[in-house]
TIPAVO-412974 format. One record per residue (C-alpha): x, z, y; residue in one letter. Coordinates in steps of 0.5 Angstrom, whole numbers, padded with zeros to 4 digits, always signed. Layout:
N
XZYa;...
END
This chain:
424
-0103-0045+0066x;-0098-0040+0068x;-0102-0035+0063x;-0101-0041+0057x;-0093-0041+0059x;-0092-0034+0061x;-0095-0032+0053x;-0090-0038+0050x;-0085-0035+0053x;-0086-0028+0050x;-0087-0031+0043x;-0080-0035+0044x;-0077-0029+0044x;-0080-0025+0040x;-0080-0030+0034x;-0076-0030+0028x;-0069-0034+0031x;-0067-0027+0034x;-0069-0023+0027x;-0077-0021+0030x;-0082-0024+0026x;-0087-0027+0032x;-0091-0020+0032x;-0086-0015+0035x;-0083-0013+0029x;-0076-0013+0029x;-0071-0015+0024x;-0065-0011+0022x;-0059-0013+0017x;-0056-0008+0016x;-0050-0008+0010x;-0047-0003+0005x;-0038-0003+0002x;-0038+0003-0002x;-0044+0001-0007x;-0046+0004-0013x;-0053+0003-0015x;-0054+0011-0015x;-0052+0011-0008x;-0056+0003-0006x;-0062+0007-0009x;-0062+0013-0004x;-0061+0009+0002x;-0067+0005+0000x;-0071+0011+0001x;-0067+0012+0007x;-0069+0005+0010x;-0077+0007+0007x;-0077+0013+0010x;-0074+0011+0017x;-0079+0005+0016x;-0085+0009+0016x;-0083+0012+0021x;-0082+0006+0026x;-0087+0002+0023x;-0084-0004+0028x;-0078-0005+0025x;-0076-0007+0019x;-0069-0006+0014x;-0065-0012+0010x;-0060-0008+0006x;-0054-0013+0003x;-0051-0009-0003x;-0046-0014-0004x;-0041-0012-0010x;-0036-0007-0009x;-0030-0010-0010x;-0030-0016-0006x;-0035-0012-0001x;-0030-0010+0004x;-0028-0018+0005x;-0036-0020+0004x;-0037-0016+0011x;-0030-0019+0014x;-0033-0025+0014x;-0040-0024+0016x;-0037-0022+0022x;-0031-0027+0023x;-0036-0031+0023x;-0042-0028+0027x;-0047-0028+0021x;-0053-0024+0023x;-0052-0017+0022x;-0054-0010+0026x;-0051-0005+0022x;-0044-0004+0018x;-0041+0001+0014x;-0035+0002+0016x;-0030+0005+0013x;-0022+0009+0016x;-0019+0003+0013x;-0023-0003+0015x;-0025+0001+0023x;-0018-0002+0026x;-0019-0009+0024x;-0026-0009+0026x;-0025-0006+0032x;-0019-0010+0035x;-0022-0017+0033x;-0028-0013+0037x;-0034-0015+0032x;-0036-0008+0032x;-0039-0003+0039x;-0037+0002+0042x;-0043+0008+0042x;-0040+0011+0047x;-0046+0011+0051x;-0051+0013+0045x;-0048+0018+0043x;-0048+0022+0050x;-0056+0021+0049x;-0055+0023+0043x;-0056+0032+0041x;-0054+0031+0034x;-0047+0028+0036x;-0045+0035+0038x;-0048+0039+0031x;-0043+0034+0027x;-0037+0038+0024x;-0028+0038+0027x;-0026+0033+0022x;-0032+0029+0023x;-0032+0028+0031x;-0023+0026+0030x;-0026+0021+0024x;-0031+0017+0029x;-0026+0018+0035x;-0020+0016+0030x;-0019+0009+0034x;-0020+0009+0043x;-0021+0016+0043x;-0028+0013+0042x;-0034+0012+0038x;-0035+0007+0033x;-0037+0008+0028x;-0041+0015+0025x;-0039+0019+0018x;-0044+0020+0014x;-0040+0023+0009x;-0032+0027+0009x;-0027+0024+0003x;-0022+0029+0001x;-0018+0029-0006x;-0018+0034-0011x;-0017+0035-0018x;-0022+0034-0024x;-0020+0036-0031x;-0023+0038-0038x;-0024+0045-0039x;-0025+0045-0046x;-0019+0040-0047x;-0014+0046-0042x;-0017+0051-0047x;-0017+0049-0054x;-0009+0048-0052x;-0010+0056-0048x;-0007+0051-0041x;-0009+0053-0034x;-0010+0048-0028x;-0004+0045-0026x;-0002+0048-0019x;+0004+0044-0018x;+0006+0035-0019x;+0011+0039-0025x;+0006+0042-0028x;+0001+0037-0028x;+0006+0032-0032x;+0007+0038-0036x;-0001+0039-0038x;-0001+0030-0039x;+0005+0030-0044x;+0002+0036-0047x;-0006+0034-0048x;-0003+0025-0050x;-0006+0025-0057x;-0005+0017-0057x;-0007+0017-0064x;-0014+0019-0062x;-0014+0015-0056x;-0013+0022-0053x;-0009+0023-0046x;-0008+0028-0041x;-0008+0023-0034x;-0012+0018-0031x;-0008+0014-0028x;-0009+0010-0022x;-0004+0003-0022x;-0008-0003-0020x;-0013-0003-0013x;-0011+0003-0008x;-0005+0006-0012x;-0001+0006-0006x;-0005+0012-0002x;-0003+0016-0010x;+0004+0014-0010x;+0006+0015-0002x;+0002+0022-0002x;+0006+0024-0008x;+0012+0023-0004x;+0011+0026+0003x;+0008+0033-0002x;+0015+0033-0006x;+0019+0032+0001x;+0015+0038+0004x;+0014+0041+0010x;+0020+0036+0012x;+0014+0031+0014x;+0012+0030+0021x;+0005+0030+0020x;+0002+0027+0027x;+0007+0019+0024x;+0007+0022+0016x;+0011+0015+0015x;+0016+0019+0016x;+0020+0026+0018x;+0021+0029+0022x;+0028+0028+0024x;+0026+0020+0024x;+0028+0017+0017x;+0022+0015+0013x;+0019+0019+0006x;+0023+0014+0003x;+0030+0015+0005x;+0031+0022+0001x;+0033+0025-0005x;+0026+0028-0006x;+0023+0022-0006x;+0027+0019-0012x;+0024+0026-0016x;+0017+0025-0013x;+0018+0017-0016x;+0021+0019-0023x;+0015+0024-0023x;+0010+0019-0022x;+0013+0013-0027x;+0014+0020-0033x;+0006+0021-0031x;+0004+0014-0033x;+0010+0013-0039x;+0009+0020-0042x;+0001+0021-0040x;-0003+0016-0039x;-0006+0010-0042x;-0002+0004-0041x;-0007+0000-0040x;-0008+0005-0034x;-0003+0000-0030x;-0008-0004-0028x;-0013+0000-0025x;-0017+0001-0020x;-0023+0007-0019x;-0028+0006-0023x;-0023+0005-0029x;-0020+0012-0028x;-0028+0014-0027x;-0029+0012-0033x;-0023+0014-0037x;-0025+0021-0034x;-0032+0021-0037x;-0032+0017-0043x;-0027+0022-0046x;-0021+0019-0045x;-0017+0023-0041x;-0016+0030-0039x;-0015+0030-0031x;-0017+0025-0025x;-0014+0026-0018x;-0021+0023-0015x;-0026+0024-0008x;-0032+0028-0009x;-0036+0022-0009x;-0034+0023-0016x;-0038+0028-0019x;-0044+0026-0020x;-0043+0022-0024x;-0037+0026-0028x;-0043+0031-0028x;-0048+0025-0030x;-0043+0024-0037x;-0041+0030-0038x;-0045+0038-0040x;-0043+0043-0036x;-0040+0047-0038x;-0033+0042-0039x;-0029+0040-0033x;-0027+0043-0027x;-0025+0042-0022x;-0019+0045-0018x;-0014+0045-0011x;-0010+0039-0011x;-0003+0040-0015x;+0003+0041-0009x;+0011+0039-0009x;+0016+0043-0011x;+0016+0047-0004x;+0009+0048-0005x;+0006+0043+0000x;+0001+0038-0002x;-0001+0033+0005x;-0008+0031+0006x;-0012+0025+0009x;-0019+0027+0012x;-0022+0019+0009x;-0029+0017+0012x;-0033+0012+0012x;-0040+0012+0016x;-0046+0007+0020x;-0043+0002+0026x;-0046-0003+0030x;-0044-0010+0031x;-0042-0012+0038x;-0047-0018+0038x;-0052-0014+0034x;-0059-0017+0038x;-0062-0011+0038x;-0057-0006+0039x;-0063-0001+0041x;-0067-0002+0035x;-0061-0002+0031x;-0058+0004+0035x;-0064+0008+0033x;-0063+0007+0025x;-0056+0009+0025x;-0059+0015+0029x;-0064+0017+0024x;-0059+0017+0018x;-0053+0021+0021x;-0059+0027+0022x;-0058+0033+0018x;-0064+0032+0014x;-0062+0025+0011x;-0055+0026+0013x;-0056+0032+0006x;-0060+0028+0002x;-0055+0023+0002x;-0048+0027+0001x;-0052+0031-0005x;-0054+0023-0009x;-0047+0021-0006x;-0041+0027-0007x;-0039+0027+0000x;-0037+0032+0004x;-0043+0033+0009x;-0042+0032+0017x;-0046+0037+0020x;-0043+0043+0023x;-0050+0046+0020x;-0048+0044+0013x;-0043+0049+0012x;-0049+0055+0010x;-0051+0051+0005x;-0048+0054-0002x;-0049+0047-0006x;-0043+0046-0002x;-0040+0052-0003x;-0039+0054-0011x;-0039+0049-0016x;-0034+0043-0016x;-0034+0043-0009x;-0031+0050-0007x;-0024+0047-0008x;-0025+0044-0001x;-0027+0051+0002x;-0020+0053-0003x;-0015+0048+0000x;-0018+0049+0008x;-0017+0055+0007x;-0011+0056+0006x;-0007+0052+0011x;+0000+0054+0009x;+0000+0050+0003x;-0005+0044+0004x;-0003+0040+0010x;-0008+0034+0014x;-0004+0028+0016x;-0004+0023+0020x;-0007+0017+0016x;-0001+0010+0018x;-0008+0006+0019x;-0006+0004+0026x;+0000+0000+0024x;+0000-0006+0025x;+0003-0009+0018x;-0002-0004+0014x;-0006-0008+0010x;+0001-0012+0007x;+0003-0006+0006x;-0003-0003+0001x;-0001-0009-0002x;+0006-0009-0002x;+0006-0002-0006x;+0002-0003-0012x;+0005-0009-0014x;+0012-0006-0013x;+0009+0001-0016x;+0008-0004-0023x;+0015-0007-0022x;+0018+0000-0024x;+0013+0002-0029x;+0014-0005-0034x;+0021-0003-0032x;+0022-0010-0027x;+0024-0006-0020x;+0029+0000-0021x;+0026+0007-0016x;+0032+0006-0012x;+0031-0002-0011x;+0023-0001-0009x;+0025+0005-0004x;+0030+0002-0001x;+0024-0003+0000x;+0019+0001+0003x;+0024+0005+0008x;+0026-0002+0010x;+0019-0004+0011x;+0018+0002+0016x;+0022+0002+0019x;+0021-0005+0021x;+0014-0002+0023x;+0018+0003+0027x;+0020-0002+0031x;+0014-0007+0031x;+0009-0001+0034x;+0003+0001+0032x;
END
């Protein structure tokens, strides 16, 4: 009788109610955020390799549409839906940690030999909140300029080095009658980053890079004559060098405008390299460092996304095993070359794949800290999420002539002075 009861208890604990199948197999649920067909396919192959090496673990991958993925993840976490491993981004990690939705991985990383091989930027992003690793980046993001080399050659142009150069090139290359435009403008979702980085560049070395919505004087980056110059250039770049429907463009439309032959320049992260390679012929396009502001400074943040674990996972040991596998140098090399992100391991720095061709501007910018200056993003302010909506909507209103540049800057200045008072 005792043996029978014991067998029943074991059977109950390993059943499907907690992610098992009653046969000793653990079932993990994993969700991605920045979905794309090519990326999802490579993740599935990596999971298959993991399952082959760990036959007692099965992984179900959830791949929601890119536009709604972050909302779906937040909804699942808030309702404690069954989920073990999830994609965590630099713009979502604060929310996830504040709500206690994801686990502190300190104990796991302390026992993982591979953690010491992560490069400095990867470690910094992993430990961005509370100086604790809440996710392991799978890659790093940093913007650079993509341009149509063949179009530039036709006009005798060289890649723009400053924002004024970029505006002038965009005007020169625009031929609206033939549906050719100089720049893949982003006026829709995600426009906030483009606006704010441009205004930082116009404020130059006066920006407080540790609190980058503010100057070293304590004033906001929106309070200066230079900010007005920057927002004026932003407006002219749309009016004189971009498709009119780009006022609503987000990531997908930006990239499509470039690869379809409608636009000559695009500013984007390295995950754009692969789709550009697939659509445009070799030699027709190239990359360059970001344009600098009037005083020769370009500000950048290192963005990151990676894999974290839910705080309520019933299989934390197996979930970490999956994260560790995906984060290994071998698997990360497979992922980064397909997804087009900057790798996380120091050992990848010797790979010529990331030192030549389309990736070379990242090396050039990293080797020129006088002109390319890193800053700490403002994601830890309480009003950051609401700010992203406000500046995008106001930016569109400025472009449509419904809000003046002066009034927009005054509104943004007041918002961030209030945020400073509210604290992080």
